[in-house]
C-alpha angles and dihedrals in degrees: 000000000000123000093239095045117104089253092050093048091051093046093053098036094109096051098099098152096051092048094046117110091211130045122229115194114215114225096215138025090246090061094045123092127213109209126201140198133203117280106230091198105050093145092066134065113231133156126241117195128192119188122199106183095174104052117156135184136154130261106248092220106040100022089226119140120265120205129202149134121259128198123191116194124177145159106226126221116187098336137045128205114251108232101223091054089049090051091052092045092053090045089057089071091064093091096025122109111225142134116249092248090054093047094055095045093044091053092048091050091050093050092048091048093048103046107008095223124196090238134355142174136187119202122194120192106186127195117249120272117184089004097300127102118204124211120187130185124183125184137198124196096005134298120339107222131180 
């Protein structure tokens, strides 16, 4: 199926962010949009992994920046997450006040709502603040194994 074929145009019709010539950065997760595309292999289990080694958000109490690495792993069902929309969604946390535990669970909930995967997990490994590092892992649908 070619991109410019009628089937290709229909399949990618909902991908507004990827097709956009300019990039608009949402200033909060509520304003960000996760876009999806059709999984061409829904009869098979396979693992998709996204790594974001430069994740930032803000401490909800002090307003100081928090830095960490996020990993999203999921087994898709009928839909897959489009990577540019995920990048913009994660970027939206940059000026958002939230505890690490909330960040990880919010991202997992958004991914599940967007693509309804068979299984998913989000892992956040956050840099120490005040001498303590925080690592958070949230799962949906059971363990995600390779």
